[in-house]
C-alpha positions in Angstrom: 17.7 0.9 12.3 13.9 1.7 12.1 12.0 -0.1 9.5 8.9 -0.3 7.6 7.3 -1.9 4.6 5.6 0.2 1.9 2.9 -1.4 -0.4 1.9 0.0 -3.2 -0.6 -0.8 -6.3 1.6 -1.8 -9.0 4.9 -0.6 -10.3 6.3 2.2 -7.8 7.9 3.6 -11.3 4.4 4.6 -12.7 4.5 8.6 -13.7 1.3 9.5 -11.9 1.0 12.0 -9.1 0.2 9.2 -6.7 3.3 6.9 -7.3 5.7 10.3 -7.8 4.0 11.0 -3.8 5.0 7.6 -2.8 8.3 7.5 -4.3 9.3 11.0 -2.4 7.9 10.0 1.2 10.2 7.0 0.9 13.1 8.5 0.0 12.7 11.1 2.6 12.4 8.0 4.9 15.5 6.6 4.1 17.4 10.3 4.3 15.9 10.0 7.8 17.3 6.5 8.5 14.6 4.0 7.7 15.2 0.9 6.0 12.4 0.7 3.9 10.7 -2.6 1.7 8.4 -1.8 -1.1 6.0 -4.3 -1.9 4.3 -3.8 -5.2 0.7 -5.3 -5.0 -0.7 -5.4 -8.3 -1.3 -3.3 -10.7 -5.2 -4.4 -10.9 -6.1 -2.4 -7.4 -8.5 -0.7 -7.2 -10.1 -3.6 -8.7 -7.9 -6.8 -8.3 -9.6 -10.1 -8.5 -9.3 -12.8 -6.1 -5.7 -13.7 -7.5 -4.3 -10.5 -6.8 -6.4 -10.1 -3.3 -4.2 -13.6 -2.1 -1.1 -12.5 -3.5 -1.1 -9.5 -1.9 -2.5 -10.9 1.4 0.7 -13.8 1.4 3.0 -10.2 0.4 1.9 -8.5 3.5 1.7 -11.3 5.8 5.5 -12.1 4.8 6.6 -8.8 6.4 7.6 -9.5 10.0 5.2 -8.5 12.5 7.6 -5.6 14.1 7.5 -3.7 10.8 4.7 -1.3 10.5 2.9 -1.7 7.0 2.1 1.6 5.1 -0.3 0.9 2.1 -1.2 3.0 -0.4 -4.9 4.1 -0.4 -5.4 2.8 -4.0 -5.0 -0.5 -2.2 -6.2 -0.3 1.4 -9.7 0.8 0.3 -10.6 -2.6 -1.1 -8.9 -4.6 1.3 -11.1 -4.3 4.4 -11.0 -7.9 5.0 -7.3 -8.8 5.1 -6.9 -5.4 7.0 -9.1 -7.2 9.5 -7.4 -10.2 9.9 -3.9 -8.2 9.3 -4.7 -5.8 12.4 -3.9 -8.0 15.1 -0.4 -8.8 14.0 1.0 -5.7 12.3 1.0 -1.7 12.8 -1.4 -0.9 9.3 -0.8 2.7 8.1 -3.1 3.8 5.2 -1.7 6.4 2.9 -4.6 8.4 1.6 -3.6 11.3 -0.8 -6.7 11.4 -2.7 -9.7 9.3 -1.8 -10.6 7.3 -4.6 -14.7 8.4 -3.9 -13.6 11.8 -4.6 -12.0 11.2 -8.4 -13.8 12.7 -10.6 -15.3 11.0 -13.8 -15.9 7.9 -11.6 -19.6 6.4 -11.4 -21.1 5.7 -8.2 -20.8 1.7 -8.7 
């Protein structure tokens, strides 16, 4: 059976478009025979503190190396150091359905 881990920045049941997109992808992958593991990284993303980052890295490292990691863009964009460390052991896939930098109403900083 094909397997992958899907890391989301918070509760997958969150009623927004990005989470609905992720839920649909996961459901469709299951229909295609993929075993999917959902990792709830933390609701602090995209502004995680040190504890949330350490927890996220531990969760991602806990996925076997042969299992691809699909990481929602809201989390992936703030994990450059963790992604750098994981890239040698895991296949990393960033799911970017809407770049945060293009979001309206956000200050540049």
